[in-house]
py3Dmol code that shows the C-alpha trace and the ligand (Angstrom):
import py3Dmol

protein = """\
ATOM      1  CA  MET A   1      41.555 -16.199 173.088  1.00  0.00           C
ATOM      2  CA  ALA A   2      41.406 -12.447 172.894  1.00  0.00           C
ATOM      3  CA  LYS A   3      41.476 -10.900 169.451  1.00  0.00           C
ATOM      4  CA  LEU A   4      42.426  -7.522 168.069  1.00  0.00           C
ATOM      5  CA  LEU A   5      39.440  -5.331 167.154  1.00  0.00           C
ATOM      6  CA  PRO A   6      39.436  -2.721 164.392  1.00  0.00           C
ATOM      7  CA  ILE A   7      39.477   0.864 165.698  1.00  0.00           C
ATOM      8  CA  THR A   8      36.795   3.310 164.597  1.00  0.00           C
ATOM      9  CA  TYR A   9      38.392   6.530 163.367  1.00  0.00           C
ATOM     10  CA  PHE A  10      37.164  10.101 163.431  1.00  0.00           C
ATOM     11  CA  PRO A  11      34.887  11.336 161.825  1.00  0.00           C
ATOM     12  CA  CYS A  12      32.882   8.082 161.889  1.00  0.00           C
ATOM     13  CA  LYS A  13      29.359   8.790 163.179  1.00  0.00           C
ATOM     14  CA  ASP A  14      29.554   5.863 165.647  1.00  0.00           C
ATOM     15  CA  LEU A  15      31.894   8.065 167.688  1.00  0.00           C
ATOM     16  CA  ARG A  16      29.135  10.681 168.004  1.00  0.00           C
ATOM     17  CA  LYS A  17      26.335   8.439 169.255  1.00  0.00           C
ATOM     18  CA  LYS A  18      25.200   8.273 172.849  1.00  0.00           C
ATOM     19  CA  SER A  19      25.985   4.816 174.253  1.00  0.00           C
ATOM     20  CA  LYS A  20      23.483   2.509 175.946  1.00  0.00           C
ATOM     21  CA  LYS A  21      23.637   1.059 179.427  1.00  0.00           C
ATOM     22  CA  VAL A  22      24.992  -2.479 179.791  1.00  0.00           C
ATOM     23  CA  VAL A  23      22.352  -4.784 181.312  1.00  0.00           C
ATOM     24  CA  ASP A  24      23.618  -8.284 180.544  1.00  0.00           C
ATOM     25  CA  PHE A  25      27.002  -8.688 182.221  1.00  0.00           C
ATOM     26  CA  LYS A  26      26.952 -12.450 182.159  1.00  0.00           C
ATOM     27  CA  SER A  27      26.787 -13.186 178.432  1.00  0.00           C
ATOM     28  CA  LYS A  28      29.715 -14.939 176.816  1.00  0.00           C
ATOM     29  CA  GLU A  29      29.813 -12.291 174.059  1.00  0.00           C
ATOM     30  CA  PHE A  30      30.128  -9.471 176.571  1.00  0.00           C
ATOM     31  CA  GLN A  31      32.897 -11.195 178.544  1.00  0.00           C
ATOM     32  CA  GLN A  32      34.721 -11.855 175.274  1.00  0.00           C
ATOM     33  CA  LEU A  33      34.332  -8.204 174.274  1.00  0.00           C
ATOM     34  CA  ILE A  34      36.069  -7.140 177.516  1.00  0.00           C
ATOM     35  CA  LEU A  35      39.036  -9.407 176.700  1.00  0.00           C
ATOM     36  CA  ASP A  36      39.170  -8.213 173.089  1.00  0.00           C
ATOM     37  CA  MET A  37      38.996  -4.528 174.046  1.00  0.00           C
ATOM     38  CA  ASP A  38      41.754  -5.023 176.612  1.00  0.00           C
ATOM     39  CA  LYS A  39      43.979  -6.734 174.063  1.00  0.00           C
ATOM     40  CA  THR A  40      43.275  -3.999 171.499  1.00  0.00           C
ATOM     41  CA  MET A  41      44.149  -1.261 174.005  1.00  0.00           C
ATOM     42  CA  GLN A  42      47.399  -3.018 175.005  1.00  0.00           C
ATOM     43  CA  GLU A  43      48.422  -3.700 171.437  1.00  0.00           C
ATOM     44  CA  LYS A  44      47.750  -0.103 170.328  1.00  0.00           C
ATOM     45  CA  ASP A  45      49.470   1.250 173.433  1.00  0.00           C
ATOM     46  CA  GLY A  46      46.413   3.209 174.520  1.00  0.00           C
ATOM     47  CA  LEU A  47      45.825   4.592 178.013  1.00  0.00           C
ATOM     48  CA  GLY A  48      42.169   3.755 177.605  1.00  0.00           C
ATOM     49  CA  LEU A  49      39.613   2.503 175.119  1.00  0.00           C
ATOM     50  CA  ALA A  50      35.871   3.114 175.041  1.00  0.00           C
ATOM     51  CA  ALA A  51      33.417   0.720 173.368  1.00  0.00           C
ATOM     52  CA  PRO A  52      32.301   3.258 170.686  1.00  0.00           C
ATOM     53  CA  GLN A  53      35.917   3.241 169.480  1.00  0.00           C
ATOM     54  CA  ILE A  54      35.491  -0.352 168.355  1.00  0.00           C
ATOM     55  CA  GLY A  55      32.026   0.271 166.949  1.00  0.00           C
ATOM     56  CA  LYS A  56      29.924  -0.771 169.963  1.00  0.00           C
ATOM     57  CA  ASN A  57      27.740   1.939 171.440  1.00  0.00           C
ATOM     58  CA  ILE A  58      27.548   0.577 174.974  1.00  0.00           C
ATOM     59  CA  ASN A  59      28.701   2.093 178.281  1.00  0.00           C
ATOM     60  CA  MET A  60      31.963   0.294 178.759  1.00  0.00           C
ATOM     61  CA  VAL A  61      35.588   1.417 178.898  1.00  0.00           C
ATOM     62  CA  VAL A  62      38.905  -0.227 179.625  1.00  0.00           C
ATOM     63  CA  ILE A  63      41.687   1.757 181.295  1.00  0.00           C
ATOM     64  CA  ASN A  64      45.389   1.009 181.361  1.00  0.00           C
ATOM     65  CA  THR A  65      46.893   1.642 184.787  1.00  0.00           C
ATOM     66  CA  SER A  66      50.321   0.943 186.250  1.00  0.00           C
ATOM     67  CA  ASP A  67      48.679  -1.946 188.155  1.00  0.00           C
ATOM     68  CA  GLY A  68      47.195  -3.501 185.021  1.00  0.00           C
ATOM     69  CA  SER A  69      43.998  -2.822 183.152  1.00  0.00           C
ATOM     70  CA  ILE A  70      40.598  -2.208 184.655  1.00  0.00           C
ATOM     71  CA  VAL A  71      37.177  -2.335 183.078  1.00  0.00           C
ATOM     72  CA  LEU A  72      34.488   0.186 184.004  1.00  0.00           C
ATOM     73  CA  ILE A  73      30.923  -0.677 183.052  1.00  0.00           C
ATOM     74  CA  ASN A  74      28.172   1.966 183.182  1.00  0.00           C
ATOM     75  CA  PRO A  75      30.670   4.391 184.770  1.00  0.00           C
ATOM     76  CA  LYS A  76      29.476   7.631 186.343  1.00  0.00           C
ATOM     77  CA  ILE A  77      31.358  10.603 187.731  1.00  0.00           C
ATOM     78  CA  MET A  78      29.661  11.383 191.032  1.00  0.00           C
ATOM     79  CA  ARG A  79      31.832  14.310 192.156  1.00  0.00           C
ATOM     80  CA  LYS A  80      34.443  16.486 190.512  1.00  0.00           C
ATOM     81  CA  SER A  81      37.067  18.685 192.101  1.00  0.00           C
ATOM     82  CA  TRP A  82      36.727  22.377 191.548  1.00  0.00           C
ATOM     83  CA  LYS A  83      40.383  22.359 190.603  1.00  0.00           C
ATOM     84  CA  LYS A  84      41.170  21.621 186.966  1.00  0.00           C
ATOM     85  CA  GLU A  85      44.402  20.976 185.127  1.00  0.00           C
ATOM     86  CA  SER A  86      45.382  21.327 181.511  1.00  0.00           C
ATOM     87  CA  ALA A  87      47.514  18.671 179.758  1.00  0.00           C
ATOM     88  CA  GLU A  88      48.155  17.238 176.330  1.00  0.00           C
ATOM     89  CA  GLU A  89      45.844  14.419 175.200  1.00  0.00           C
ATOM     90  CA  GLY A  90      45.612  12.078 172.256  1.00  0.00           C
ATOM     91  CA  CYS A  91      43.143   9.417 171.178  1.00  0.00           C
ATOM     92  CA  LEU A  92      43.363   6.092 169.320  1.00  0.00           C
ATOM     93  CA  SER A  93      40.511   7.280 167.075  1.00  0.00           C
ATOM     94  CA  LEU A  94      42.535  10.381 166.128  1.00  0.00           C
ATOM     95  CA  PRO A  95      46.071   9.042 165.598  1.00  0.00           C
ATOM     96  CA  ASP A  96      48.959  11.534 165.704  1.00  0.00           C
ATOM     97  CA  ILE A  97      46.692  14.375 166.826  1.00  0.00           C
ATOM     98  CA  TYR A  98      47.210  15.992 170.220  1.00  0.00           C
ATOM     99  CA  GLY A  99      45.667  18.896 172.062  1.00  0.00           C
ATOM    100  CA  MET A 100      45.574  20.657 175.413  1.00  0.00           C
ATOM    101  CA  VAL A 101      42.496  19.736 177.413  1.00  0.00           C
ATOM    102  CA  ASN A 102      41.340  21.054 180.758  1.00  0.00           C
ATOM    103  CA  ARG A 103      40.062  18.311 183.099  1.00  0.00           C
ATOM    104  CA  HIS A 104      39.004  17.980 186.726  1.00  0.00           C
ATOM    105  CA  LYS A 105      42.021  17.036 188.834  1.00  0.00           C
ATOM    106  CA  ILE A 106      40.136  14.663 191.168  1.00  0.00           C
ATOM    107  CA  ILE A 107      36.924  12.735 190.503  1.00  0.00           C
ATOM    108  CA  ARG A 108      34.794  10.272 192.428  1.00  0.00           C
ATOM    109  CA  VAL A 109      33.636   7.421 190.209  1.00  0.00           C
ATOM    110  CA  THR A 110      31.066   4.660 190.495  1.00  0.00           C
ATOM    111  CA  ALA A 111      30.887   1.812 187.997  1.00  0.00           C
ATOM    112  CA  PHE A 112      30.350  -1.924 187.741  1.00  0.00           C
ATOM    113  CA  ASP A 113      33.144  -4.434 187.297  1.00  0.00           C
ATOM    114  CA  LYS A 114      33.028  -7.325 184.826  1.00  0.00           C
ATOM    115  CA  GLN A 115      31.139  -9.520 187.311  1.00  0.00           C
ATOM    116  CA  GLY A 116      28.492  -6.834 187.699  1.00  0.00           C
ATOM    117  CA  LYS A 117      29.663  -5.798 191.159  1.00  0.00           C
ATOM    118  CA  LYS A 118      29.383  -2.116 192.024  1.00  0.00           C
ATOM    119  CA  ILE A 119      32.701  -0.331 192.582  1.00  0.00           C
ATOM    120  CA  LYS A 120      33.464   3.162 193.915  1.00  0.00           C
ATOM    121  CA  PHE A 121      36.785   4.945 193.930  1.00  0.00           C
ATOM    122  CA  ILE A 122      38.579   8.251 193.746  1.00  0.00           C
ATOM    123  CA  ALA A 123      40.839   9.007 190.788  1.00  0.00           C
ATOM    124  CA  GLU A 124      43.443  11.732 190.562  1.00  0.00           C
ATOM    125  CA  ASP A 125      45.670  13.341 187.955  1.00  0.00           C
ATOM    126  CA  LEU A 126      46.392  11.199 184.851  1.00  0.00           C
ATOM    127  CA  PHE A 127      44.060   8.394 185.988  1.00  0.00           C
ATOM    128  CA  ALA A 128      41.250  10.941 186.460  1.00  0.00           C
ATOM    129  CA  ARG A 129      42.049  12.491 183.077  1.00  0.00           C
ATOM    130  CA  VAL A 130      41.874   9.164 181.224  1.00  0.00           C
ATOM    131  CA  ILE A 131      38.548   8.256 182.863  1.00  0.00           C
ATOM    132  CA  GLN A 132      37.060  11.660 181.938  1.00  0.00           C
ATOM    133  CA  HIS A 133      38.288  11.241 178.353  1.00  0.00           C
ATOM    134  CA  GLU A 134      36.810   7.726 178.065  1.00  0.00           C
ATOM    135  CA  ILE A 135      33.464   8.653 179.665  1.00  0.00           C
ATOM    136  CA  ASP A 136      33.217  11.527 177.168  1.00  0.00           C
ATOM    137  CA  HIS A 137      33.385   8.901 174.391  1.00  0.00           C
ATOM    138  CA  LEU A 138      30.232   7.280 175.815  1.00  0.00           C
ATOM    139  CA  ARG A 139      28.411  10.581 175.252  1.00  0.00           C
ATOM    140  CA  GLY A 140      29.787  11.096 171.768  1.00  0.00           C
ATOM    141  CA  VAL A 141      32.286  13.731 172.901  1.00  0.00           C
ATOM    142  CA  LEU A 142      35.872  13.765 171.614  1.00  0.00           C
ATOM    143  CA  PHE A 143      38.885  15.558 173.071  1.00  0.00           C
ATOM    144  CA  ILE A 144      39.096  17.821 170.006  1.00  0.00           C
ATOM    145  CA  ASP A 145      35.699  19.267 171.047  1.00  0.00           C
ATOM    146  CA  LYS A 146      37.199  20.402 174.343  1.00  0.00           C
ATOM    147  CA  ALA A 147      40.779  21.164 173.327  1.00  0.00           C
ATOM    148  CA  LYS A 148      41.766  24.800 173.745  1.00  0.00           C
ATOM    149  CA  GLU A 149      44.566  24.233 171.324  1.00  0.00           C
ATOM    150  CA  ILE A 150      45.613  21.463 168.922  1.00  0.00           C
ATOM    151  CA  THR A 151      49.325  21.055 169.636  1.00  0.00           C
ATOM    152  CA  LYS A 152      50.207  18.403 167.042  1.00  0.00           C
ATOM    153  CA  GLY A 153      48.610  17.142 163.832  1.00  0.00           C
ATOM    154  CA  LYS A 154      46.486  20.199 162.978  1.00  0.00           C
ATOM    155  CA  ASP A 155      46.800  19.516 159.235  1.00  0.00           C
ATOM    156  CA  LYS A 156      46.052  15.836 159.707  1.00  0.00           C
ATOM    157  CA  LEU A 157      42.898  16.726 161.636  1.00  0.00           C
ATOM    158  CA  GLU A 158      41.702  18.934 158.754  1.00  0.00           C
ATOM    159  CA  GLU A 159      42.408  16.060 156.342  1.00  0.00           C
ATOM    160  CA  MET A 160      40.550  13.557 158.510  1.00  0.00           C
ATOM    161  CA  LYS A 161      37.474  15.818 158.641  1.00  0.00           C
ATOM    162  CA  LYS A 162      37.055  15.251 154.893  1.00  0.00           C
ATOM    163  CA  ASN A 163      37.077  11.460 155.215  1.00  0.00           C
ATOM    164  CA  ASP A 164      34.379   8.965 155.985  1.00  0.00           C
ATOM    165  CA  TYR A 165      35.788   5.946 157.810  1.00  0.00           C
ATOM    166  CA  CYS A 166      32.517   4.137 158.449  1.00  0.00           C
TER     167      CYS A 166
END
"""
ligand_1 = """\
1
ZN
Zn 39.761 8.688 172.924
"""
view = py3Dmol.view(width=600, height=400)
view.addModel(protein, "pdb")
view.setStyle({"model": 0}, {"cartoon": {"style": "trace"}})
view.addModel(ligand_1, "xyz")
view.setStyle({"model": 1}, {"stick": {}})
view.zoomTo()
view.show()
């Protein structure tokens, strides 16, 4: 059974750590974590969820797509389009805060699936944006670091900066 995991909120320091590579794909704990992260993302209505957002600093993200959710383990962006696009983004670790972020329009990604099989694909538009956002989490980068403008929740962001959620 998958269970709901508590979300780590900004400005918790776990969100700023660099995540480690996954080496043991086969463990029961890891397979359970994938199920739990997926359930948490679905329940919270997120487009994606990175492991640091549930307090685990490992290179793993789950992404919500129109064809269901996918898990990307040790993901890497191999190529990025020169063309970028700006759009509004939010984050489950920064609820009710939104900002305009410039992202590459098309990216080529390699990763491992939950069985440890290597996968390669091209992502465009919103799918590419979500992957870039989630991979940033694995390096301790948040969308507010890149946002040109905070469009909603500016006051809330200032309030959150004073807190310590860890
Ligand atoms: Zn996020």
